[in-house]
C-alpha positions as CSV (number, residue, x, y, z in Angstrom):
1,X,0.0,-0.1,0.1
2,X,1.6,3.5,-1.1
3,X,1.9,6.2,1.3
4,X,-0.1,9.5,1.2
5,X,1.7,12.2,-0.9
6,X,2.5,15.6,0.4
7,X,1.6,17.8,-2.4
8,X,4.1,20.7,-2.2
9,X,2.6,22.5,-5.3
10,X,-0.9,22.7,-3.6
11,X,0.4,23.8,-0.3
12,X,2.5,26.3,-2.1
13,X,-0.4,27.6,-4.0
14,X,-2.5,27.9,-0.7
15,X,0.2,30.0,1.1
16,X,0.4,32.1,-2.1
17,X,-3.2,32.9,-2.1
18,X,-2.9,34.1,1.5
19,X,0.0,36.3,0.6
20,X,-1.8,37.7,-2.3
21,X,-4.7,38.8,-0.1
22,X,-2.3,40.5,2.3
23,X,-0.5,42.3,-0.5
24,X,-3.9,43.6,-1.8
25,X,-4.7,44.8,1.7
26,X,-1.2,46.5,1.9
27,X,-1.6,48.1,-1.4
28,X,-5.0,49.9,-0.2
29,X,-2.7,51.7,2.3
30,X,-0.1,52.5,-0.5
31,X,2.4,49.8,0.7
32,X,3.9,47.3,-1.5
33,X,6.5,44.7,-0.8
34,X,9.7,44.9,-2.7
35,X,12.3,42.2,-3.5
36,X,15.7,42.6,-5.2
37,X,17.4,39.6,-6.7
38,X,21.1,39.9,-7.7
39,X,22.6,37.4,-10.2
40,X,26.3,37.4,-10.9
41,X,27.4,35.4,-14.0
42,X,25.6,32.8,-16.2
43,X,25.1,29.7,-14.2
44,X,22.1,28.0,-16.0
45,X,20.4,26.7,-12.8
46,X,20.8,30.2,-11.1
47,X,19.2,31.9,-14.3
48,X,16.2,29.5,-13.9
49,X,15.8,30.3,-10.2
50,X,16.0,33.9,-10.7
51,X,13.4,33.9,-13.6
52,X,11.0,31.9,-11.2
53,X,11.6,34.5,-8.3
54,X,10.8,37.3,-10.8
55,X,7.5,35.6,-12.0
56,X,6.6,35.1,-8.3
57,X,6.9,38.7,-7.7
58,X,4.9,39.7,-10.7
59,X,2.1,37.0,-9.8
60,X,1.8,38.2,-6.1
61,X,1.9,42.0,-6.9
62,X,5.3,42.8,-5.3
63,X,7.8,45.3,-6.7
64,X,10.5,43.6,-8.1
65,X,14.2,44.4,-9.3
66,X,16.5,42.0,-10.9
67,X,20.1,42.9,-11.2
68,X,22.1,40.8,-13.7
69,X,25.7,41.3,-13.4
70,X,28.7,40.0,-15.6
71,X,30.6,37.0,-14.2
72,X,33.7,39.2,-14.0
73,X,32.0,41.8,-11.7
74,X,34.4,42.6,-8.8
75,X,33.5,42.0,-5.2
76,X,33.7,45.7,-4.6
77,X,31.2,46.5,-7.2
78,X,28.8,43.8,-5.9
79,X,29.1,45.1,-2.4
80,X,28.4,48.6,-3.6
81,X,25.2,47.5,-5.1
82,X,24.2,45.6,-2.0
83,X,24.8,48.8,0.1
84,X,22.6,50.7,-2.3
85,X,19.8,48.3,-2.1
86,X,20.2,48.3,1.8
87,X,19.4,52.0,1.7
88,X,16.5,51.8,-0.9
89,X,13.3,52.3,0.8
90,X,11.2,50.4,-1.7
91,X,13.3,47.3,-1.4
92,X,12.3,45.0,1.7
93,X,14.3,41.9,0.7
94,X,17.6,41.4,-0.9
95,X,18.7,38.1,-2.3
96,X,22.0,37.5,-3.9
97,X,21.8,34.2,-6.0
98,X,24.3,31.6,-4.9
99,X,26.7,30.2,-5.8
100,X,28.8,33.2,-6.7
101,X,31.8,33.3,-9.1
102,X,35.0,32.0,-7.2
103,X,36.7,35.4,-7.0
104,X,33.9,36.7,-4.8
105,X,33.7,35.6,-1.0
106,X,30.0,34.5,-0.3
107,X,30.4,35.3,3.5
108,X,31.5,38.9,2.6
109,X,28.4,39.4,0.5
110,X,26.0,37.7,2.9
111,X,27.3,39.8,5.9
112,X,26.9,42.9,3.9
113,X,23.0,42.6,3.4
114,X,21.1,44.4,5.9
115,X,19.7,42.0,8.7
116,X,16.2,43.2,8.2
117,X,16.3,42.6,4.4
118,X,18.0,39.2,4.6
119,X,15.2,37.2,3.3
120,X,17.3,34.1,2.6
121,X,17.9,33.9,6.4
122,X,21.7,33.5,5.8
123,X,23.0,36.5,7.7
124,X,24.9,35.5,11.0
125,X,22.6,37.6,13.1
126,X,19.5,35.9,11.7
127,X,21.2,32.4,12.1
128,X,22.2,33.3,15.6
129,X,18.7,34.4,16.5
130,X,17.4,31.0,14.9
131,X,19.9,29.2,17.3
132,X,18.8,30.8,20.4
133,X,15.1,30.8,19.6
134,X,14.7,34.6,19.0
135,X,12.5,36.0,16.1
136,X,14.3,36.1,12.8
137,X,13.8,35.7,9.0
138,X,14.0,31.9,8.5
139,X,15.9,30.2,5.7
140,X,13.4,29.4,3.0
141,X,13.8,25.7,2.4
142,X,14.0,24.6,6.0
143,X,10.8,26.8,6.8
144,X,9.2,25.2,3.8
145,X,9.9,21.7,5.2
146,X,8.3,22.6,8.5
147,X,5.2,23.8,6.7
148,X,5.0,20.8,4.8
149,X,5.0,18.6,8.0
150,X,2.4,20.7,9.6
151,X,0.1,21.0,6.7
152,X,0.2,17.2,6.3
153,X,-1.5,17.1,9.7
154,X,1.5,15.6,11.5
155,X,2.1,16.7,15.0
156,X,5.9,17.5,15.5
157,X,6.1,17.8,19.2
158,X,7.4,14.7,21.1
159,X,8.4,13.1,17.7
160,X,11.8,11.7,17.0
161,X,13.2,13.5,14.0
162,X,16.3,12.4,12.0
163,X,18.0,14.8,9.7
164,X,20.3,13.3,7.1
165,X,22.8,16.2,5.9
166,X,24.4,19.0,7.9
167,X,24.7,21.7,5.5
168,X,24.2,25.4,6.6
169,X,21.5,26.0,4.2
170,X,19.3,23.1,5.0
171,X,20.5,20.4,7.5
172,X,21.5,22.7,10.4
173,X,18.6,25.2,10.3
174,X,16.0,22.4,9.8
175,X,17.1,20.7,12.8
176,X,16.9,23.8,14.7
177,X,13.5,24.5,13.5
178,X,12.3,20.9,14.3
179,X,13.8,21.6,17.9
180,X,11.8,24.7,18.0
181,X,8.7,22.6,17.3
182,X,9.7,20.3,20.2
183,X,10.9,17.3,18.3
184,X,13.9,15.4,19.5
185,X,16.4,15.5,16.7
186,X,19.3,13.4,15.7
187,X,21.5,14.6,12.9
188,X,23.4,12.1,10.6
189,X,26.0,13.0,7.9
190,X,28.8,11.5,5.8
191,X,30.8,10.4,8.9
192,X,27.9,8.7,10.7
193,X,28.7,5.1,11.2
194,X,25.2,3.7,11.9
195,X,23.0,5.9,9.6
196,X,20.5,3.2,8.6
197,X,20.0,2.1,12.1
198,X,19.5,5.8,13.3
199,X,17.4,6.5,10.3
200,X,14.9,3.6,11.1
201,X,14.2,5.2,14.6
202,X,12.7,8.3,13.0
203,X,9.1,9.3,13.2
204,X,10.1,12.3,10.8
205,X,12.9,11.7,8.4
206,X,14.4,14.8,6.5
207,X,17.0,13.9,3.8
208,X,19.2,16.5,2.1
209,X,22.4,15.0,1.2
210,X,22.7,15.5,-2.6
211,X,22.8,11.8,-3.6
212,X,20.2,10.6,-5.9
213,X,17.9,7.9,-4.6
214,X,20.3,7.1,-1.6
215,X,17.9,6.4,0.9
216,X,15.8,3.3,0.2
217,X,13.1,1.5,2.3
218,X,15.7,-0.1,4.5
219,X,16.4,3.3,6.1
220,X,12.7,4.0,6.8
221,X,10.5,3.0,9.8
222,X,7.0,1.9,8.7
223,X,4.6,4.9,8.9
224,X,7.6,7.5,9.3
225,X,6.9,10.9,7.5
226,X,9.5,11.4,4.9
227,X,10.7,14.8,3.5
228,X,12.9,14.7,0.5
229,X,14.9,17.9,0.0
230,X,17.1,16.5,-2.7
231,X,17.2,17.8,-6.3
232,X,19.5,15.6,-8.5
233,X,19.6,15.4,-12.3
234,X,19.9,12.0,-13.5
235,X,21.9,11.1,-16.9
236,X,18.4,10.6,-18.5
237,X,17.7,14.3,-17.7
238,X,15.0,13.5,-15.1
239,X,14.9,14.8,-11.6
240,X,15.3,12.7,-8.6
241,X,15.5,13.2,-5.0
242,X,17.8,11.9,-2.4
243,X,15.1,9.3,-1.5
244,X,14.2,6.3,-3.6
245,X,10.6,7.3,-3.8
246,X,9.2,4.2,-5.2
247,X,10.9,2.0,-2.7
248,X,10.1,4.1,0.4
249,X,6.5,5.0,-0.3
250,X,5.8,1.3,0.2
251,X,6.7,1.6,3.9
252,X,6.5,5.2,4.9
253,X,3.7,7.4,6.0
254,X,3.3,10.8,4.3
255,X,6.0,11.5,1.9
256,X,7.1,14.3,-0.5
257,X,7.9,13.6,-4.2
258,X,10.5,15.0,-6.3
259,X,9.7,17.3,-8.2
260,X,6.5,18.7,-6.6
261,X,7.3,18.4,-2.9
262,X,9.9,20.8,-1.1
263,X,10.9,22.6,-4.3
264,X,7.8,24.8,-4.9
265,X,8.0,25.8,-1.1
266,X,11.4,27.4,-1.2
267,X,10.3,30.5,-3.4
268,X,7.1,30.6,-1.6
269,X,8.7,31.0,1.6
270,X,11.0,33.6,0.1
271,X,7.9,35.6,-0.7
272,X,6.6,35.0,2.8
273,X,9.9,36.5,4.3
274,X,9.8,39.5,2.0
275,X,6.1,40.1,3.0
276,X,7.1,39.9,6.6
277,X,10.1,42.2,6.1
278,X,8.0,44.8,4.3
279,X,5.2,44.7,7.2
280,X,8.0,45.2,9.6
281,X,9.5,48.2,7.8
282,X,6.0,49.7,7.6
283,X,5.4,49.1,11.4
284,X,2.5,46.6,10.7
285,X,4.2,43.5,12.3
């Protein structure tokens, strides 16, 4: 018997519908959320992401700026643009698309974004607030993971969650958000000796390791919620997650597909963060 599918597309659409209503109300008071996206270079995947973010802004009624810079743009020039956007009153969120060309230090750029406009949730101050449980703009993909679990009707408090992958973008922050929701969290990574054994203890399993179809049914406790953050391009051109979906869905509880699971939530949570940042700047949150 196959597990119920967590429909990230539908959940994303539901959240966006709520955002759209809030934007309409803000516009009645002459307020409009504004997002600036900066793309350096010609990375094909990044260009697709930026195009999707631009479209989301248009669909939701945001003010949008996209700054496309040449791959040889200097770090100094990029930081100068970030500083300009920091002081631009109609911009409430700033996102510099990663990865950056190798001659630019990502940390220097992330640190330069104003904390209140850091809608990626990567600034050290926002990360620190996440760690200690203070209010902050949350990293988009981890926040989307939590929304998917909750909207699947799963009670997180008291559950054992296992996170496979310890990246700064997904693994670490999602483990902190799960703890914030009162889960008991175990983190696994490339040096974990008994990963399958630990994984089988999970009531909630979040996988973000970047290895196509790595997690099969032998890693999953019957009935466990499985959230697949992976996005891998196979040789045949198809997308695959880090979870072997066909195998795992035979034993798991609610599970996210790839594509159509976590993916749609990332840009939606970016839009949510931008709305929150805009409302704060207007004194409405």
